[in-house]
VOKOL-883917 format. One record per residue (C-alpha): residue in three letters; x negated, y, z. Coordinates in nm, 2 decimals. Example, Ala and Ser with C-alpha at 12.3 -4.5 7.8 and 13.67 -1.06 7.14 Angstrom:
2
+---------+--------+--------+--------+
: residuo :      X :      Y :      Z :
+---------+--------+--------+--------+
:     ALA :  -1.23 :  -0.45 :   0.78 :
:     SER :  -1.37 :  -0.11 :   0.71 :
+---------+--------+--------+--------+
***
This chain:
338
+---------+--------+--------+--------+
: residuo :      X :      Y :      Z :
+---------+--------+--------+--------+
:     UNK :  -1.84 :  -1.13 :   4.98 :
:     UNK :  -1.56 :  -0.98 :   5.20 :
:     UNK :  -1.36 :  -1.20 :   5.42 :
:     UNK :  -0.99 :  -1.17 :   5.33 :
:     UNK :  -0.74 :  -1.25 :   5.60 :
:     UNK :  -0.40 :  -1.20 :   5.40 :
:     UNK :  -0.32 :  -1.40 :   5.09 :
:     UNK :  -0.16 :  -1.09 :   4.94 :
:     UNK :  -0.50 :  -0.93 :   4.94 :
:     UNK :  -0.68 :  -1.21 :   4.79 :
:     UNK :  -0.63 :  -1.10 :   4.43 :
:     UNK :  -0.77 :  -0.75 :   4.50 :
:     UNK :  -1.06 :  -0.91 :   4.69 :
:     UNK :  -1.13 :  -1.12 :   4.39 :
:     UNK :  -1.10 :  -0.83 :   4.13 :
:     UNK :  -1.14 :  -0.47 :   4.28 :
:     UNK :  -1.07 :  -0.30 :   3.93 :
:     UNK :  -0.72 :  -0.43 :   3.96 :
:     UNK :  -0.67 :  -0.19 :   4.26 :
:     UNK :  -0.83 :   0.10 :   4.08 :
:     UNK :  -0.60 :   0.06 :   3.78 :
:     UNK :  -0.29 :   0.06 :   3.99 :
:     UNK :  -0.05 :   0.35 :   3.92 :
:     UNK :  -0.04 :   0.50 :   4.27 :
:     UNK :  -0.41 :   0.53 :   4.28 :
:     UNK :  -0.43 :   0.69 :   3.94 :
:     UNK :  -0.18 :   0.95 :   4.04 :
:     UNK :  -0.38 :   1.03 :   4.35 :
:     UNK :  -0.71 :   1.07 :   4.16 :
:     UNK :  -0.55 :   1.29 :   3.90 :
:     UNK :  -0.42 :   1.52 :   4.17 :
:     UNK :  -0.76 :   1.54 :   4.34 :
:     UNK :  -0.93 :   1.63 :   4.01 :
:     UNK :  -0.68 :   1.90 :   3.93 :
:     UNK :  -0.72 :   2.06 :   4.27 :
:     UNK :  -1.10 :   2.06 :   4.23 :
:     UNK :  -1.07 :   2.22 :   3.89 :
:     UNK :  -0.86 :   2.50 :   4.02 :
:     UNK :  -1.10 :   2.56 :   4.30 :
:     UNK :  -1.39 :   2.59 :   4.06 :
:     UNK :  -1.20 :   2.83 :   3.84 :
:     UNK :  -1.13 :   3.06 :   4.14 :
:     UNK :  -1.49 :   3.08 :   4.26 :
:     UNK :  -1.70 :   3.37 :   4.11 :
:     UNK :  -2.01 :   3.31 :   3.92 :
:     UNK :  -2.21 :   3.53 :   4.17 :
:     UNK :  -2.14 :   3.76 :   4.48 :
:     UNK :  -2.17 :   4.14 :   4.39 :
:     UNK :  -2.45 :   4.33 :   4.57 :
:     UNK :  -2.36 :   4.56 :   4.86 :
:     UNK :  -2.37 :   4.93 :   4.74 :
:     UNK :  -2.38 :   5.26 :   4.94 :
:     UNK :  -2.06 :   5.46 :   4.89 :
:     UNK :  -2.05 :   5.72 :   4.62 :
:     UNK :  -2.18 :   6.07 :   4.72 :
:     UNK :  -2.36 :   5.96 :   5.04 :
:     UNK :  -2.68 :   6.15 :   5.12 :
:     UNK :  -2.96 :   6.05 :   5.36 :
:     UNK :  -3.16 :   6.34 :   5.49 :
:     UNK :  -3.05 :   6.54 :   5.18 :
:     UNK :  -3.14 :   6.26 :   4.94 :
:     UNK :  -2.85 :   6.13 :   4.72 :
:     UNK :  -2.83 :   5.75 :   4.75 :
:     UNK :  -2.46 :   5.69 :   4.66 :
:     UNK :  -2.41 :   5.38 :   4.44 :
:     UNK :  -2.76 :   5.24 :   4.53 :
:     UNK :  -2.85 :   4.91 :   4.69 :
:     UNK :  -3.08 :   4.89 :   4.99 :
:     UNK :  -3.43 :   4.88 :   4.83 :
:     UNK :  -3.38 :   5.16 :   4.57 :
:     UNK :  -3.23 :   5.38 :   4.84 :
:     UNK :  -3.52 :   5.30 :   5.07 :
:     UNK :  -3.78 :   5.39 :   4.81 :
:     UNK :  -3.60 :   5.72 :   4.73 :
:     UNK :  -3.57 :   5.82 :   5.10 :
:     UNK :  -3.93 :   5.72 :   5.18 :
:     UNK :  -4.07 :   5.92 :   4.89 :
:     UNK :  -3.87 :   6.23 :   4.99 :
:     UNK :  -3.98 :   6.22 :   5.36 :
:     UNK :  -4.34 :   6.18 :   5.25 :
:     UNK :  -4.34 :   6.51 :   5.06 :
:     UNK :  -4.55 :   6.78 :   5.21 :
:     UNK :  -4.41 :   7.09 :   5.37 :
:     UNK :  -4.49 :   7.41 :   5.17 :
:     UNK :  -4.57 :   7.73 :   5.34 :
:     UNK :  -4.61 :   8.07 :   5.17 :
:     UNK :  -4.90 :   8.26 :   5.34 :
:     UNK :  -5.08 :   8.58 :   5.27 :
:     UNK :  -5.35 :   8.37 :   5.10 :
:     UNK :  -5.11 :   8.17 :   4.88 :
:     UNK :  -4.92 :   7.85 :   4.93 :
:     UNK :  -5.05 :   7.60 :   5.18 :
:     UNK :  -4.91 :   7.25 :   5.25 :
:     UNK :  -4.87 :   7.04 :   5.56 :
:     UNK :  -4.87 :   6.66 :   5.54 :
:     UNK :  -4.60 :   6.51 :   5.77 :
:     UNK :  -4.84 :   6.25 :   5.88 :
:     UNK :  -5.06 :   6.52 :   6.03 :
:     UNK :  -4.77 :   6.61 :   6.26 :
:     UNK :  -4.75 :   6.24 :   6.36 :
:     UNK :  -4.41 :   6.21 :   6.19 :
:     UNK :  -4.25 :   5.85 :   6.20 :
:     UNK :  -3.92 :   5.80 :   6.02 :
:     UNK :  -3.68 :   5.52 :   6.11 :
:     UNK :  -3.56 :   5.45 :   5.75 :
:     UNK :  -3.38 :   5.13 :   5.85 :
:     UNK :  -3.16 :   5.32 :   6.09 :
:     UNK :  -3.08 :   5.58 :   5.81 :
:     UNK :  -3.00 :   5.30 :   5.57 :
:     UNK :  -2.77 :   5.13 :   5.82 :
:     UNK :  -2.58 :   5.46 :   5.87 :
:     UNK :  -2.57 :   5.52 :   5.49 :
:     UNK :  -2.40 :   5.18 :   5.43 :
:     UNK :  -2.15 :   5.25 :   5.70 :
:     UNK :  -2.08 :   5.60 :   5.58 :
:     UNK :  -1.77 :   5.71 :   5.39 :
:     UNK :  -1.79 :   5.85 :   5.04 :
:     UNK :  -1.95 :   6.19 :   5.03 :
:     UNK :  -2.09 :   6.17 :   5.38 :
:     UNK :  -2.43 :   6.30 :   5.48 :
:     UNK :  -2.65 :   6.11 :   5.73 :
:     UNK :  -3.00 :   6.19 :   5.87 :
:     UNK :  -3.29 :   5.95 :   5.92 :
:     UNK :  -3.42 :   5.97 :   6.28 :
:     UNK :  -3.77 :   6.12 :   6.27 :
:     UNK :  -4.01 :   6.14 :   6.56 :
:     UNK :  -4.31 :   6.38 :   6.56 :
:     UNK :  -4.57 :   6.52 :   6.79 :
:     UNK :  -4.49 :   6.86 :   6.93 :
:     UNK :  -4.85 :   6.90 :   7.03 :
:     UNK :  -4.97 :   6.84 :   6.67 :
:     UNK :  -4.71 :   7.08 :   6.53 :
:     UNK :  -4.85 :   7.34 :   6.78 :
:     UNK :  -5.20 :   7.26 :   6.65 :
:     UNK :  -5.08 :   7.32 :   6.29 :
:     UNK :  -4.94 :   7.66 :   6.39 :
:     UNK :  -5.27 :   7.74 :   6.57 :
:     UNK :  -5.47 :   7.65 :   6.26 :
:     UNK :  -5.25 :   7.87 :   6.04 :
:     UNK :  -5.31 :   8.16 :   6.29 :
:     UNK :  -5.68 :   8.10 :   6.29 :
:     UNK :  -5.68 :   8.12 :   5.91 :
:     UNK :  -5.46 :   8.43 :   5.86 :
:     UNK :  -5.47 :   8.63 :   6.18 :
:     UNK :  -5.72 :   8.92 :   6.21 :
:     UNK :  -5.77 :   9.16 :   6.50 :
:     UNK :  -5.71 :   9.53 :   6.46 :
:     UNK :  -6.02 :   9.75 :   6.42 :
:     UNK :  -6.04 :  10.07 :   6.62 :
:     UNK :  -6.18 :  10.39 :   6.48 :
:     UNK :  -6.54 :  10.44 :   6.61 :
:     UNK :  -6.78 :  10.74 :   6.63 :
:     UNK :  -7.07 :  10.69 :   6.39 :
:     UNK :  -7.22 :  11.04 :   6.42 :
:     UNK :  -7.15 :  11.41 :   6.39 :
:     UNK :  -7.23 :  11.71 :   6.18 :
:     UNK :  -7.15 :  12.08 :   6.19 :
:     UNK :  -6.79 :  12.01 :   6.13 :
:     UNK :  -6.76 :  11.77 :   6.42 :
:     UNK :  -6.77 :  11.39 :   6.49 :
:     UNK :  -6.76 :  11.14 :   6.21 :
:     UNK :  -6.56 :  10.82 :   6.24 :
:     UNK :  -6.51 :  10.48 :   6.08 :
:     UNK :  -6.14 :  10.44 :   5.98 :
:     UNK :  -5.91 :  10.23 :   6.20 :
:     UNK :  -5.75 :   9.92 :   6.04 :
:     UNK :  -5.43 :   9.74 :   6.15 :
:     UNK :  -5.46 :   9.37 :   6.24 :
:     UNK :  -5.23 :   9.08 :   6.15 :
:     UNK :  -5.07 :   8.84 :   6.40 :
:     UNK :  -4.90 :   8.51 :   6.32 :
:     UNK :  -4.57 :   8.42 :   6.48 :
:     UNK :  -4.69 :   8.08 :   6.60 :
:     UNK :  -4.37 :   7.99 :   6.78 :
:     UNK :  -4.14 :   8.05 :   6.48 :
:     UNK :  -4.36 :   7.87 :   6.23 :
:     UNK :  -4.39 :   7.57 :   6.47 :
:     UNK :  -4.02 :   7.55 :   6.52 :
:     UNK :  -3.96 :   7.58 :   6.14 :
:     UNK :  -4.20 :   7.29 :   6.07 :
:     UNK :  -4.04 :   7.08 :   6.34 :
:     UNK :  -3.69 :   7.15 :   6.19 :
:     UNK :  -3.80 :   7.03 :   5.84 :
:     UNK :  -3.96 :   6.72 :   5.99 :
:     UNK :  -3.64 :   6.64 :   6.18 :
:     UNK :  -3.39 :   6.70 :   5.90 :
:     UNK :  -3.61 :   6.58 :   5.61 :
:     UNK :  -3.55 :   6.90 :   5.42 :
:     UNK :  -3.84 :   7.04 :   5.22 :
:     UNK :  -3.73 :   7.39 :   5.15 :
:     UNK :  -4.03 :   7.62 :   5.14 :
:     UNK :  -4.13 :   7.83 :   5.45 :
:     UNK :  -4.28 :   8.17 :   5.48 :
:     UNK :  -4.55 :   8.23 :   5.74 :
:     UNK :  -4.42 :   8.50 :   5.97 :
:     UNK :  -4.67 :   8.77 :   6.04 :
:     UNK :  -4.66 :   9.11 :   6.21 :
:     UNK :  -4.89 :   9.41 :   6.19 :
:     UNK :  -5.09 :   9.49 :   6.50 :
:     UNK :  -5.18 :   9.86 :   6.52 :
:     UNK :  -5.52 :   9.96 :   6.64 :
:     UNK :  -5.55 :  10.11 :   6.99 :
:     UNK :  -5.75 :  10.40 :   6.85 :
:     UNK :  -5.71 :  10.59 :   6.53 :
:     UNK :  -5.90 :  10.90 :   6.44 :
:     UNK :  -5.59 :  11.11 :   6.52 :
:     UNK :  -5.55 :  10.94 :   6.86 :
:     UNK :  -5.91 :  10.89 :   6.94 :
:     UNK :  -5.93 :  11.13 :   7.23 :
:     UNK :  -6.23 :  11.32 :   7.37 :
:     UNK :  -6.57 :  11.33 :   7.19 :
:     UNK :  -6.87 :  11.54 :   7.30 :
:     UNK :  -7.12 :  11.67 :   7.04 :
:     UNK :  -7.44 :  11.83 :   7.18 :
:     UNK :  -7.66 :  12.03 :   6.95 :
:     UNK :  -8.01 :  12.05 :   7.09 :
:     UNK :  -8.12 :  12.32 :   6.84 :
:     UNK :  -7.83 :  12.55 :   6.93 :
:     UNK :  -7.81 :  12.44 :   7.29 :
:     UNK :  -7.43 :  12.40 :   7.26 :
:     UNK :  -7.19 :  12.14 :   7.38 :
:     UNK :  -6.86 :  12.10 :   7.19 :
:     UNK :  -6.56 :  11.90 :   7.31 :
:     UNK :  -6.33 :  11.75 :   7.04 :
:     UNK :  -6.00 :  11.57 :   7.06 :
:     UNK :  -6.06 :  11.34 :   6.77 :
:     UNK :  -6.16 :  11.58 :   6.49 :
:     UNK :  -6.00 :  11.89 :   6.66 :
:     UNK :  -6.23 :  12.12 :   6.83 :
:     UNK :  -6.11 :  12.19 :   7.19 :
:     UNK :  -6.39 :  12.41 :   7.34 :
:     UNK :  -6.75 :  12.51 :   7.30 :
:     UNK :  -7.00 :  12.56 :   7.58 :
:     UNK :  -7.36 :  12.70 :   7.61 :
:     UNK :  -7.59 :  12.44 :   7.78 :
:     UNK :  -7.95 :  12.38 :   7.86 :
:     UNK :  -8.12 :  12.07 :   7.70 :
:     UNK :  -8.45 :  11.90 :   7.75 :
:     UNK :  -8.79 :  12.06 :   7.73 :
:     UNK :  -9.02 :  11.96 :   7.45 :
:     UNK :  -9.21 :  11.72 :   7.68 :
:     UNK :  -8.88 :  11.59 :   7.82 :
:     UNK :  -8.65 :  11.59 :   7.52 :
:     UNK :  -8.28 :  11.51 :   7.55 :
:     UNK :  -8.26 :  11.18 :   7.35 :
:     UNK :  -8.07 :  11.20 :   7.02 :
:     UNK :  -7.82 :  10.94 :   6.92 :
:     UNK :  -7.47 :  10.81 :   7.01 :
:     UNK :  -7.42 :  10.76 :   7.38 :
:     UNK :  -7.13 :  10.71 :   7.62 :
:     UNK :  -7.04 :  10.83 :   7.96 :
:     UNK :  -7.08 :  10.54 :   8.20 :
:     UNK :  -7.06 :  10.71 :   8.54 :
:     UNK :  -6.87 :  11.01 :   8.68 :
:     UNK :  -6.93 :  11.15 :   9.03 :
:     UNK :  -6.79 :  11.44 :   9.23 :
:     UNK :  -7.04 :  11.62 :   9.46 :
:     UNK :  -7.32 :  11.38 :   9.38 :
:     UNK :  -7.65 :  11.34 :   9.56 :
:     UNK :  -7.96 :  11.41 :   9.36 :
:     UNK :  -8.23 :  11.15 :   9.37 :
:     UNK :  -8.58 :  11.22 :   9.23 :
:     UNK :  -8.66 :  10.98 :   8.94 :
:     UNK :  -8.94 :  10.76 :   9.05 :
:     UNK :  -9.07 :  10.70 :   8.70 :
:     UNK :  -9.14 :  11.07 :   8.63 :
:     UNK :  -9.46 :  11.25 :   8.75 :
:     UNK :  -9.28 :  11.58 :   8.80 :
:     UNK :  -9.05 :  11.43 :   9.06 :
:     UNK :  -9.33 :  11.28 :   9.28 :
:     UNK :  -9.31 :  11.39 :   9.64 :
:     UNK :  -8.95 :  11.53 :   9.60 :
:     UNK :  -8.68 :  11.42 :   9.84 :
:     UNK :  -8.31 :  11.34 :   9.77 :
:     UNK :  -8.08 :  11.64 :   9.79 :
:     UNK :  -7.73 :  11.61 :   9.93 :
:     UNK :  -7.42 :  11.78 :   9.79 :
:     UNK :  -7.43 :  12.16 :   9.83 :
:     UNK :  -7.54 :  12.48 :   9.66 :
:     UNK :  -7.90 :  12.38 :   9.62 :
:     UNK :  -7.82 :  12.05 :   9.45 :
:     UNK :  -7.98 :  12.04 :   9.10 :
:     UNK :  -7.67 :  11.85 :   8.97 :
:     UNK :  -7.42 :  12.11 :   9.09 :
:     UNK :  -7.08 :  11.96 :   9.18 :
:     UNK :  -7.02 :  11.71 :   8.89 :
:     UNK :  -7.23 :  11.44 :   8.73 :
:     UNK :  -7.13 :  11.26 :   8.40 :
:     UNK :  -7.40 :  10.99 :   8.35 :
:     UNK :  -7.48 :  10.85 :   8.00 :
:     UNK :  -7.60 :  10.51 :   7.90 :
:     UNK :  -7.93 :  10.68 :   7.80 :
:     UNK :  -8.15 :  10.61 :   8.11 :
:     UNK :  -8.17 :  10.89 :   8.35 :
:     UNK :  -7.97 :  11.13 :   8.13 :
:     UNK :  -7.64 :  11.30 :   8.22 :
:     UNK :  -7.42 :  11.60 :   8.18 :
:     UNK :  -7.40 :  11.80 :   8.50 :
:     UNK :  -7.38 :  12.14 :   8.67 :
:     UNK :  -7.69 :  12.32 :   8.78 :
:     UNK :  -7.83 :  12.53 :   9.06 :
:     UNK :  -8.03 :  12.73 :   8.80 :
:     UNK :  -7.76 :  12.90 :   8.58 :
:     UNK :  -8.03 :  13.12 :   8.42 :
:     UNK :  -8.16 :  12.82 :   8.23 :
:     UNK :  -7.84 :  12.78 :   8.03 :
:     UNK :  -7.90 :  12.84 :   7.66 :
:     UNK :  -8.26 :  12.72 :   7.67 :
:     UNK :  -8.46 :  12.40 :   7.63 :
:     UNK :  -8.54 :  12.39 :   8.00 :
:     UNK :  -8.42 :  12.06 :   8.16 :
:     UNK :  -8.60 :  11.72 :   8.21 :
:     UNK :  -8.37 :  11.56 :   7.95 :
:     UNK :  -8.03 :  11.62 :   8.10 :
:     UNK :  -7.76 :  11.85 :   7.96 :
:     UNK :  -7.70 :  12.14 :   8.21 :
:     UNK :  -7.38 :  12.34 :   8.23 :
:     UNK :  -7.25 :  12.62 :   8.44 :
:     UNK :  -7.09 :  12.47 :   8.75 :
:     UNK :  -6.73 :  12.58 :   8.67 :
:     UNK :  -6.76 :  12.46 :   8.31 :
:     UNK :  -6.90 :  12.13 :   8.43 :
:     UNK :  -6.60 :  12.09 :   8.66 :
:     UNK :  -6.36 :  12.17 :   8.37 :
:     UNK :  -6.53 :  11.92 :   8.14 :
:     UNK :  -6.53 :  11.65 :   8.41 :
:     UNK :  -6.15 :  11.66 :   8.41 :
:     UNK :  -6.12 :  11.63 :   8.03 :
:     UNK :  -6.34 :  11.33 :   7.97 :
:     UNK :  -6.34 :  10.98 :   8.09 :
:     UNK :  -6.58 :  10.69 :   8.13 :
:     UNK :  -6.64 :  10.56 :   7.78 :
:     UNK :  -6.62 :  10.90 :   7.61 :
:     UNK :  -6.86 :  10.91 :   7.32 :
:     UNK :  -7.14 :  11.17 :   7.33 :
:     UNK :  -7.33 :  11.25 :   7.01 :
:     UNK :  -7.66 :  11.43 :   7.06 :
:     UNK :  -7.80 :  11.59 :   6.75 :
+---------+--------+--------+--------+
***
C-alpha cells in the first residue's frame, strides 16, 4: 500500500480507477492513440530494394534495373567467357584463368550503383603479362612454320634439279598478346584474328645462285645460275682406279696459290714432298675443296690431261679457267658429279 501524505490524494490512493476515468486523462490517452495510428499509417509495409540505374553497363554487360546479386551473376558469367581467336587451323579459345585474370566484381558493382543512367563502367581486372606472353608463344608454336629453301637434289642433261622453295609463316606475337590483354582488361569478348605474315625463303630456284655439274663420262664441268647455264668447261676427272666420286657435294674450302701436300693415305703419293705455290704446283693457282675427302676442283700443271680421265679423283681445269671459276663460286656452292 502506498503512503499518502495529502488528504486530497486519499481517494485516488484508495481507488486508482477513479484517476483513469477522469476527463483530462481520457483526453490525453485519446490524443496519444490518434498520433500512434497516424504514424503507423505513414510507415511503408517494406523498404524497396536498391536498383542500378537504367541503361548502366559494367564491362559491356547491361545491368540497369538489377539488384546486386543478379547483376553480380551476370557480370561474373560474362567475364568467365573464353576469348575466341580465329587461326589458320580454325577457332581456338583462351580461358581467362589461364592468363591469371582476377576481376574485382565488387568494385564494379559499387561503381554501377553510383553511376548515372546510361553510364558505362568497367570491372578492374588484373592478369599476368607473363602468362599472356606464354599464350602468344604457344599460338606461335602451333601455327608458325619456317620457310623452306630450294635445294639441289641431282642433275641431268638439262642441268641441276631442285626441290621447290616454300614460304614460311610467322605469328605476330606482340600484337596478339596486346589484343588478349585488352579483352581481359575491358571484359569484351569480340573475336580476335591471329595475325600472321608470310616469310619468304632465302633461296628459290630462280635466285639459287651458282651450281656446278660435272659429267665424268664427258669430262665436262658446267656452271649454272639456278637453272640457267652460264659456261661449260673441259676438265680432267679421275682414273678408273681413282674415280671421282659421284653424288651431291659442296665447296667447303677456297684457296689462292695453294700448297700441294701429298695425301698420306694413297700409295701413289708415298715419298713425295709438299710443293709450294708456283708453276710446278699440281693444283695450279686455285683450289676449291669439296666435302668429298681429298677431292677438289683446281688448276693443273699438266694441261694436256684436260679432257681425259687422268686425275687421282680431283677435277682438273686449265689454270685461267680455274681462276675464272674461283671468282664465280662461293663456299657452300653445290657440286653434282654424274
